[in-house]
C-alpha positions in Angstrom: -82.2 7.8 -59.8 -78.2 9.0 -59.9 -79.6 11.4 -62.4 -81.3 13.5 -59.6 -80.8 15.3 -56.3 -84.0 15.1 -54.9 -85.4 17.5 -52.4 -88.8 17.0 -50.6 -91.2 20.2 -50.9 -95.0 21.1 -51.0 -95.8 21.4 -55.1 -99.1 23.3 -54.9 -97.9 24.0 -58.6 -95.3 24.0 -60.8 -92.4 26.5 -59.7 -89.7 25.5 -62.5 -91.3 27.9 -65.4 -91.9 30.6 -63.5 -88.9 30.9 -62.4 -86.9 30.1 -65.2 -85.6 32.5 -68.7 -85.9 31.5 -71.8 -84.3 32.0 -75.0 -85.1 31.7 -78.7 -81.8 29.6 -80.4 -81.6 28.1 -84.1 -79.8 25.5 -85.2 -79.9 24.4 -88.8 -82.8 26.5 -89.5 -85.2 25.1 -86.8 -85.6 27.4 -83.8 -86.0 26.2 -80.5 -87.3 27.5 -77.3 -84.5 26.5 -73.8 -85.3 25.3 -71.9 -87.5 23.0 -73.5 -90.3 22.5 -71.2 -91.8 18.8 -70.8 -95.4 19.6 -68.8 -96.8 16.0 -68.1 -94.8 12.6 -67.8 -94.2 9.3 -66.9 -91.3 8.1 -65.6 -90.1 4.8 -64.3 -86.5 3.6 -63.3 -83.9 1.4 -61.6 -80.5 1.6 -60.6 -78.4 -1.8 -61.5 -74.5 -2.9 -60.6 -72.4 -3.1 -63.5 -68.8 -3.7 -64.1 -66.5 -0.8 -63.4 -63.6 -2.1 -65.8 -66.4 -3.1 -69.0 -68.0 0.2 -68.1 -64.8 2.4 -68.1 -64.6 1.0 -71.7 -67.7 2.9 -72.9 -66.7 6.5 -71.8 -65.6 8.6 -74.7 -62.6 10.1 -72.2 -60.4 10.0 -69.5 -61.8 13.1 -67.7 -65.2 11.1 -67.4 -64.7 9.3 -64.4 -66.9 6.1 -62.8 -68.5 6.7 -60.1 -68.6 3.3 -57.7 -70.6 1.8 -55.0 -67.7 -0.3 -54.5 -64.9 -1.3 -55.8 -65.0 -2.8 -59.2 -68.8 -1.9 -59.4 -71.0 1.0 -60.4 -74.2 2.0 -61.8 -76.3 1.3 -64.7 -79.3 3.3 -64.7 -82.6 2.2 -67.3 -84.6 4.8 -67.3 -88.4 4.8 -69.9 -90.6 8.5 -70.4 -93.3 8.9 -71.6 -93.9 12.0 -72.5 -97.4 13.3 -72.7 -97.1 17.0 -73.1 -94.2 19.1 -74.1 -93.8 22.8 -75.6 -93.5 22.9 -79.3 -92.5 19.1 -79.6 -95.3 16.2 -80.7 -95.6 13.7 -77.7 -93.0 10.7 -77.7 -91.9 7.8 -75.6 -88.0 7.6 -74.8 -85.9 4.6 -73.2 -82.6 5.5 -71.6 -79.1 3.8 -70.3 -76.3 6.1 -68.5 -73.6 5.7 -66.2 -72.7 7.4 -62.8 -69.8 9.7 -63.6 -68.0 13.0 -62.6 -66.0 15.0 -64.9 -62.5 15.4 -64.3 -61.3 19.2 -64.4 -57.7 20.3 -65.5 -56.6 21.4 -62.3 -57.5 17.8 -61.4 -60.4 18.4 -59.2 -63.9 17.1 -60.1 -67.0 18.6 -61.2 -70.4 17.7 -60.4 -71.6 14.1 -60.8 -73.9 12.8 -63.2 -74.7 10.8 -66.2 -73.1 9.8 -69.3 -75.5 8.2 -71.8 -75.0 5.1 -73.5 -78.4 4.4 -75.1 -81.0 6.9 -76.0 -83.6 5.3 -78.2 -87.2 7.8 -78.9 -90.2 7.2 -80.9 -90.1 10.2 -83.2 -87.8 11.2 -86.1 -87.8 15.4 -84.4 -86.7 14.1 -80.7 -84.4 12.4 -82.6 -83.0 15.2 -84.3 -82.9 17.1 -81.1 -81.0 14.7 -79.3 -78.4 14.7 -81.7 -77.5 17.6 -83.0 -78.0 19.8 -79.9 -76.9 17.1 -77.5 -74.8 14.4 -78.7 -77.3 11.8 -77.0 -76.5 8.6 -79.1 -80.6 8.4 -80.1 -82.7 6.1 -82.3 -86.0 5.8 -83.9 -87.4 2.6 -82.3 -90.7 1.2 -80.9 -91.4 2.0 -77.6 -94.3 0.7 -75.9 -95.8 1.0 -72.4 -97.9 -1.5 -70.4 -99.2 0.1 -67.2 -101.2 -2.8 -64.9 -102.2 -2.4 -61.5 -99.3 -2.4 -59.6 -96.4 -1.7 -62.0 -95.7 -0.8 -65.5 -93.8 -2.0 -68.4 -91.5 -0.9 -71.1 -90.9 -2.7 -73.9 -88.0 -1.6 -76.6 -87.8 -3.0 -79.6 -85.5 -1.8 -82.9 -85.8 -3.9 -87.2 -87.3 -6.3 -85.5 -85.8 -7.4 -82.3 -86.1 -6.8 -78.8 -83.5 -4.2 -77.0 -85.1 -4.7 -73.7 -88.3 -4.9 -71.2 -88.0 -3.2 -67.9 -90.9 -3.9 -65.2 -91.3 -1.4 -62.4 -93.3 -1.5 -59.1 -96.0 0.7 -58.4 -94.4 2.9 -55.2 -96.5 5.2 -53.2 -95.4 8.9 -54.5 -94.2 11.8 -52.9 -93.6 15.6 -54.0 -90.0 16.2 -55.1 -87.9 18.3 -56.9 -84.4 18.0 -58.3 -82.2 18.5 -60.8 -79.3 16.7 -62.5 -76.4 17.0 -64.8 -76.3 14.7 -68.2 -72.6 14.2 -70.3 -72.6 13.6 -73.6 -69.9 13.7 -76.2 -70.6 15.7 -79.4 -67.9 16.8 -82.1 -64.6 16.1 -80.1 -65.9 17.8 -76.8 -68.0 16.9 -73.5 -71.1 18.7 -73.3 -72.9 19.2 -70.0 -76.6 19.5 -69.3 -78.8 20.6 -67.0 -82.2 18.8 -65.9 -84.1 20.2 -63.3 -87.6 18.6 -62.1 -90.5 18.4 -59.9 -93.2 16.3 -59.7 -94.9 13.2 -57.5 -91.8 10.5 -56.8 -92.0 7.1 -55.6 -88.5 5.4 -54.6 -87.8 2.5 -53.1 -84.6 0.0 -53.1 -86.6 -3.7 -52.7 -85.0 -6.3 -54.9 -88.2 -6.9 -56.3 -89.1 -3.6 -57.0 -88.2 -3.9 -60.6 -86.7 -6.8 -63.4 -85.1 -5.7 -66.8 -85.3 -8.6 -69.3 -82.4 -7.8 -72.2 -83.4 -8.9 -76.0 -81.6 -10.3 -79.0 -80.8 -6.7 -80.4 -77.0 -5.2 -80.5 -77.9 -2.8 -77.8 -79.6 -5.9 -75.3 -76.5 -7.9 -76.0 -74.5 -5.0 -75.1 -75.8 -4.2 -72.1 -75.3 -8.3 -71.4 -71.6 -7.8 -71.4 -71.8 -5.6 -68.8 -71.8 -8.1 -66.0 -75.4 -6.8 -65.2 -76.4 -7.5 -61.8 -80.1 -9.1 -61.4 -81.5 -7.1 -59.0 -82.3 -3.9 -58.7 -80.1 -1.4 -56.3 -82.6 1.3 -56.0 -85.9 1.8 -58.7 -88.6 5.1 -59.1 -91.7 4.9 -60.2 -93.1 8.6 -61.0 -97.1 8.9 -62.0 -96.8 12.5 -62.4 -93.7 15.0 -63.6 -92.8 18.4 -65.1 -89.3 18.9 -66.2 -87.0 21.4 -67.9 -84.1 20.5 -70.5 -81.6 23.1 -70.4 -79.3 23.9 -73.5 -75.9 22.6 -72.9 -74.5 25.0 -70.5 -70.5 23.8 -70.9 -68.4 22.3 -73.8 -65.5 20.7 -71.6 -62.4 19.6 -73.0 -62.2 15.8 -73.6 
């Protein structure tokens, strides 16, 4: 998906942790080991076309520039995660929406493409605190459930008794892949850049029927419907097994 640059490889064992350099950092009296190791997870996602003009209104700075698939159209990635094993944290679920962006530097050149996060509900206060306090992610605590059927999986998200969204992705035969991606967030008047590295089994496809997204009556769902969201997915992914490293923010950029 838009967050990841993927490369096929033979994953006889996870190499990311063996090659990583770890450090302990204390935030507000809590010590976190970085990068954070997500040693077992399920992930599914779908990319949908949205209006560039409406998406641009949601960006916090003109230094973040949309990546368009054609004039007037950019990408919204909808991603759902079951984090089953995490170093130093309890398992939790997560549901995110991201816009494809790049960062315009002071000299006019572009940085690396990545994604700007619009919404990121999670199922535990621990996950919400770290995401907000350290990264500036727009996290809230919500209810996120997964239903795995024979040929598809569905993620249902709701908050305060109202449905936010329901994402269904068809099962796609996976292949071993590694990847890296950047996420841009806005915190305390700065743009933060964060690296995510992954290894696992990834199934990806571009069948129009590969994913469906139904939006609910929660404010977040209504926000998404106002983006002129296309009904058919441009690409979707089904990831039955994934290992990832979430690094601490690597740069604090001018907004």
